[in-house]
C-alpha positions as CSV (number, residue, x, y, z in Angstrom):
1,M,3.1,-35.4,-101.4
2,G,1.8,-36.4,-104.8
3,Q,-1.0,-33.8,-104.6
4,E,1.3,-31.1,-103.3
5,Q,3.8,-31.8,-106.1
6,S,1.2,-31.5,-108.8
7,R,0.3,-28.0,-107.4
8,R,3.8,-26.9,-106.7
9,I,5.1,-23.7,-108.2
10,H,7.1,-24.4,-111.3
11,T,10.9,-24.1,-111.1
12,F,12.5,-22.9,-114.3
13,E,16.2,-23.2,-114.0
14,T,18.0,-23.2,-117.3
15,T,21.0,-22.0,-119.1
16,I,20.6,-19.1,-121.6
17,P,19.4,-21.0,-124.7
18,K,20.7,-19.2,-127.7
19,H,24.2,-18.6,-129.1
20,D,26.2,-21.4,-127.5
21,G,28.9,-20.3,-125.2
22,L,28.1,-16.6,-125.2
23,G,26.2,-16.5,-121.8
24,F,24.3,-13.4,-122.9
25,E,20.9,-12.8,-124.6
26,I,18.8,-9.7,-125.3
27,D,15.2,-10.1,-126.6
28,K,12.6,-7.7,-127.6
29,I,9.3,-8.0,-125.8
30,H,6.5,-7.2,-128.2
31,G,3.3,-8.4,-126.5
32,D,2.2,-10.6,-129.5
33,Y,2.7,-14.1,-128.1
34,K,0.9,-17.4,-128.0
35,Y,0.3,-18.8,-124.6
36,D,2.7,-21.7,-125.1
37,E,5.5,-19.3,-126.0
38,I,5.4,-17.5,-122.7
39,A,4.0,-20.1,-120.2
40,S,7.2,-20.3,-118.3
41,Q,7.3,-16.5,-117.7
42,L,3.7,-16.5,-116.4
43,T,4.5,-19.1,-113.8
44,P,6.7,-18.1,-110.8
45,H,10.1,-19.5,-111.5
46,T,13.8,-19.2,-110.8
47,H,16.8,-19.4,-113.1
48,D,20.5,-19.5,-112.9
49,F,21.4,-16.2,-114.6
50,Y,21.0,-12.5,-114.0
51,F,17.9,-10.9,-115.6
52,I,17.0,-7.3,-116.4
53,L,13.5,-6.4,-117.7
54,F,12.9,-3.0,-119.2
55,V,9.3,-2.2,-119.8
56,K,9.0,0.6,-122.3
57,E,5.2,0.4,-122.5
58,G,2.9,-1.7,-120.4
59,N,0.2,-2.1,-117.9
60,G,0.9,-5.3,-116.0
61,F,2.7,-6.6,-112.9
62,H,5.9,-8.3,-112.1
63,F,6.0,-10.6,-109.0
64,V,9.4,-10.8,-107.4
65,D,9.9,-13.0,-104.3
66,C,6.1,-12.9,-103.6
67,E,6.0,-9.1,-103.9
68,K,3.8,-7.4,-106.5
69,H,5.3,-4.6,-108.5
70,E,3.6,-2.5,-111.2
71,A,5.2,-3.0,-114.6
72,S,4.2,0.1,-116.4
73,G,6.1,2.3,-118.9
74,Y,9.8,2.9,-118.3
75,S,10.1,0.6,-115.3
76,V,13.1,-1.6,-114.9
77,F,13.4,-4.8,-112.9
78,F,16.6,-6.6,-111.7
79,I,16.5,-10.3,-110.9
80,T,19.4,-12.1,-109.2
81,P,19.9,-15.9,-109.8
82,G,17.7,-17.8,-107.4
83,Q,15.0,-15.1,-107.1
84,C,11.5,-16.2,-107.8
85,H,9.6,-14.1,-110.3
86,A,6.8,-14.1,-112.9
87,Y,5.4,-11.6,-115.4
88,D,3.1,-11.5,-118.4
89,P,5.0,-10.3,-121.5
90,R,1.7,-10.0,-123.4
91,L,0.9,-6.9,-121.3
92,M,4.1,-5.0,-122.2
93,S,6.8,-4.1,-124.7
94,G,10.4,-3.5,-124.1
95,Y,13.6,-5.6,-123.7
96,A,14.7,-8.6,-121.6
97,I,18.4,-9.2,-120.9
98,S,19.8,-12.5,-119.5
99,F,23.4,-12.9,-118.8
100,K,25.7,-15.2,-116.9
101,S,28.2,-13.8,-114.3
102,D,31.0,-15.2,-116.4
103,F,30.0,-13.3,-119.4
104,Y,30.0,-10.0,-117.5
105,R,33.0,-10.4,-115.2
106,L,35.1,-12.5,-117.5
107,N,38.3,-13.0,-115.4
108,K,37.4,-10.4,-112.9
109,A,36.5,-11.1,-109.3
110,I,32.9,-12.1,-108.6
111,E,32.7,-9.0,-106.4
112,K,32.4,-6.9,-109.6
113,I,28.7,-7.9,-109.8
114,Y,28.2,-6.8,-106.2
115,D,29.3,-3.3,-107.2
116,F,25.7,-2.7,-108.4
117,P,23.1,-2.0,-105.7
118,F,20.2,-3.9,-107.3
119,F,21.7,-7.4,-107.4
120,H,22.1,-9.7,-104.4
121,T,20.2,-7.5,-102.0
122,T,17.5,-7.7,-99.4
123,L,17.7,-4.0,-98.5
124,S,16.9,-2.5,-101.9
125,S,14.0,-2.8,-104.3
126,P,14.2,-5.0,-107.4
127,A,12.3,-2.3,-109.3
128,L,13.3,1.1,-110.7
129,Q,11.1,3.7,-112.3
130,I,12.9,6.0,-114.7
131,S,11.7,9.1,-116.5
132,S,10.0,8.6,-119.9
133,D,12.2,11.5,-121.1
134,N,15.2,9.3,-120.7
135,L,16.1,8.3,-124.3
136,R,19.6,7.0,-123.5
137,I,18.5,3.7,-121.9
138,P,16.1,2.5,-124.6
139,S,18.6,3.7,-127.3
140,L,21.4,1.7,-125.6
141,L,19.1,-1.4,-125.4
142,E,18.2,-1.1,-129.0
143,N,21.8,-0.9,-130.1
144,M,22.6,-3.9,-128.0
145,H,19.7,-5.8,-129.5
146,Q,20.9,-5.0,-133.0
147,E,24.5,-6.0,-132.2
148,F,23.3,-9.3,-130.6
149,G,21.7,-10.2,-133.9
150,K,25.0,-9.9,-135.8
151,E,27.8,-12.3,-136.2
152,E,30.6,-9.8,-136.7
153,F,34.1,-9.5,-135.3
154,G,34.2,-8.2,-131.8
155,R,30.6,-8.8,-131.1
156,Q,31.1,-10.4,-127.7
157,S,33.4,-7.6,-126.5
158,L,31.1,-4.9,-127.7
159,L,28.1,-6.5,-126.0
160,R,30.1,-6.9,-122.8
161,S,31.1,-3.3,-122.9
162,S,27.6,-2.2,-123.6
163,L,26.3,-4.2,-120.7
164,E,28.9,-2.5,-118.4
165,I,27.6,0.9,-119.6
166,L,24.0,-0.1,-119.1
167,L,24.6,-1.3,-115.5
168,V,26.5,1.8,-114.6
169,E,23.8,4.1,-116.1
170,L,21.1,2.2,-114.3
171,S,23.1,2.3,-111.0
172,R,23.2,6.1,-111.3
173,L,19.5,6.2,-112.0
174,Y,18.8,3.9,-109.1
175,G,19.5,6.9,-107.0
176,V,18.1,6.6,-103.5
177,E,18.5,3.1,-102.1
178,E,17.1,1.9,-98.9
179,I,20.5,2.5,-97.6
180,K,20.2,6.2,-96.8
181,K,23.3,7.6,-98.5
182,E,22.6,11.1,-97.5
183,T,22.8,10.4,-93.8
184,I,26.0,8.3,-93.7
185,A,29.5,8.6,-95.0
186,Q,30.3,7.0,-98.4
187,T,32.8,4.7,-96.7
188,D,30.0,3.4,-94.4
189,T,27.7,3.0,-97.4
190,K,30.3,0.8,-99.0
191,R,30.7,-1.2,-95.8
192,I,27.0,-1.9,-95.6
193,R,27.0,-3.0,-99.2
194,K,30.1,-5.2,-98.5
195,L,28.3,-6.6,-95.5
196,E,25.3,-7.5,-97.5
197,C,27.4,-9.3,-100.0
198,L,29.2,-11.2,-97.3
199,I,25.8,-12.2,-95.8
200,D,24.6,-13.3,-99.3
201,T,27.5,-15.8,-99.6
202,N,27.8,-16.9,-96.0
203,F,24.4,-16.8,-94.4
204,V,23.8,-20.5,-94.3
205,E,26.9,-21.4,-92.4
206,N,27.6,-18.1,-90.5
207,R,25.0,-16.1,-88.6
208,Q,27.1,-14.7,-85.9
209,V,27.6,-10.9,-86.0
210,G,31.2,-11.3,-85.0
211,F,32.0,-13.3,-88.1
212,Y,31.0,-10.4,-90.3
213,A,32.6,-7.7,-88.1
214,D,35.9,-9.7,-88.3
215,K,35.6,-9.8,-92.1
216,L,35.2,-6.1,-92.3
217,N,37.9,-5.4,-89.7
218,L,35.5,-3.7,-87.3
219,T,34.2,-4.4,-83.9
220,S,30.7,-5.8,-83.7
221,R,29.5,-2.7,-81.9
222,H,30.9,-0.3,-84.5
223,L,29.5,-2.3,-87.4
224,N,26.1,-2.5,-85.8
225,S,26.1,1.2,-85.2
226,I,26.9,1.8,-88.9
227,V,24.2,-0.5,-90.1
228,K,21.6,0.9,-87.7
229,K,22.3,4.4,-88.8
230,G,22.3,3.5,-92.5
231,T,19.4,1.1,-92.7
232,G,17.4,1.3,-89.5
233,Q,18.1,-2.4,-89.1
234,S,20.6,-4.5,-87.1
235,I,23.1,-6.9,-88.6
236,S,20.9,-9.7,-87.2
237,D,17.9,-8.3,-89.0
238,M,19.9,-8.3,-92.3
239,I,21.0,-11.9,-91.8
240,N,17.4,-13.0,-90.9
241,A,16.1,-11.2,-94.0
242,R,18.4,-13.2,-96.2
243,V,17.6,-16.4,-94.5
244,L,13.8,-15.8,-94.8
245,A,14.2,-14.8,-98.5
246,E,15.9,-18.2,-99.2
247,A,13.3,-20.0,-97.1
248,K,10.5,-18.5,-99.1
249,R,12.1,-19.5,-102.4
250,M,12.6,-23.0,-101.1
251,L,9.0,-23.3,-99.9
252,L,7.8,-22.2,-103.3
253,N,10.2,-24.0,-105.6
254,S,10.7,-27.4,-104.0
255,D,8.7,-30.2,-102.6
256,D,10.9,-30.3,-99.5
257,T,9.1,-30.5,-96.2
258,V,9.5,-27.7,-93.7
259,A,11.8,-29.9,-91.6
260,E,14.0,-30.5,-94.7
261,I,14.2,-26.8,-95.5
262,S,15.0,-26.0,-91.9
263,W,17.9,-28.5,-92.0
264,K,19.2,-27.2,-95.4
265,L,19.2,-23.7,-93.9
266,N,21.3,-25.0,-91.0
267,F,18.7,-24.7,-88.3
268,S,19.3,-27.3,-85.6
269,D,15.9,-26.7,-84.2
270,K,12.9,-26.8,-86.6
271,A,10.7,-25.2,-83.9
272,Y,13.0,-22.1,-83.9
273,F,12.9,-21.9,-87.7
274,H,9.1,-22.1,-87.5
275,R,8.9,-19.3,-84.8
276,L,11.4,-17.0,-86.8
277,F,9.4,-17.4,-90.0
278,K,6.1,-16.7,-88.4
279,S,7.4,-13.7,-86.4
280,R,8.8,-12.1,-89.6
281,T,6.0,-13.0,-92.1
282,N,2.9,-13.5,-89.9
283,Y,2.6,-16.9,-91.6
284,T,3.8,-20.4,-90.6
285,P,6.0,-21.9,-93.3
286,E,3.2,-24.3,-94.2
287,G,0.6,-21.5,-94.2
288,F,2.9,-19.3,-96.5
289,R,3.3,-22.1,-99.0
290,E,-0.4,-22.9,-99.0
291,K,-1.4,-19.3,-99.4
292,F,0.9,-18.7,-102.4
293,L,0.0,-22.0,-104.0
294,K,-3.6,-21.1,-103.9
295,V,-3.0,-17.6,-105.4
296,H,-1.1,-19.2,-108.3
């Protein structure tokens, strides 16, 4: 255990450090860093806030939940709390936004965050490529950065409103999700998104299709039909994808044994967890952890 712990991927869970109580931060990425300043970003880590990375210029990569994404000019990345990611800010310039859910939603329901297709999802990509002709997004980010550096009346309200505008603009640009909007009714698209949100908050304790169908006031057969048409997957596939995403994060960000992870994910049979993981990833849980540790 001692040897494994010394090689374990770093977990970087923290609160947003600056401006006490604000729950929001926007930083310019300029590429001119000393290693000690960006060591935590280089190492795969998780944190407890939402994170948006806008790469205006760059030629690097962003690793999100073990997937490698090109981080070139005018690419945007969306990180949900708990996701494992790493990038090298020395290879890019742009902006990095961190915000707590309380800062964004204030007294609104938590579902407000779920309105956006790029957070709390296993169906859609965490990456978005926008046109270099788009001047609105970098201009909005620059204005937010300038406002963030001020200490004037209404600063928090203005930043919150600007964040709302940014998220809506990026949602529009996000365009074609893995949920095939052009093939299904808008009401069914919303149902699929609602289902995904329900799975995100209930997957540990509830993996029965009927539980989610009841929550959406649909029969299991009808809901499965909607999901299959819209995503090409079954509800069980969606549940298993969320379970496996969490399993990967736990394997990479804790010293828990596979048996302990299996128990925390509410598997009564470790062998079943083992088979499910291997069938979906082609690796045993131990093999997955070892492979990723060797890479990093």
